[in-house]
Steps between C-alpha positions, in 0.01 A plus 500: 500500500794731569614476141151499351410858602814665354464290184135604472588867542781475247281327243225760552750779442628332186148461366411860571829635367462335162250578234219276608410223261141502623197706401150524638235642266262547793728774642552770233658754740880447493562604862219280631622218280853522638379511861263207445773305319731544799234375743398208282857404419611491862185311596565237232868478594409429861244238401737321263798527736307354791358214295828402328782645715776294334372466144553813292346348186173423681510838672519673161216294355278568804595869495397531136176313559422723799565819297276373218225423754529863618436625144855558374613396153864420435675678212772355286822693421329702227235636739221289356281352776447127514157376594614218725180437693419136553231360274 
């Protein structure tokens, strides 16, 4: 747990510092979108980190699934959003 909190904070800072690869069409206001992204991202990181504390691959998969469930769409490198919702 001692290492989990600093790692979580570091990963949150890295996600916020980069151009985010996620978009949410339900939040057109950029400032609100960024604030909501931060909250949702940290929430999903905590959920995935607690469920799979030693498996980064599963953490990433659960994180992405969590973000999609919260209404976020992942973009590819060109900025085009993927519609990755489960069918």
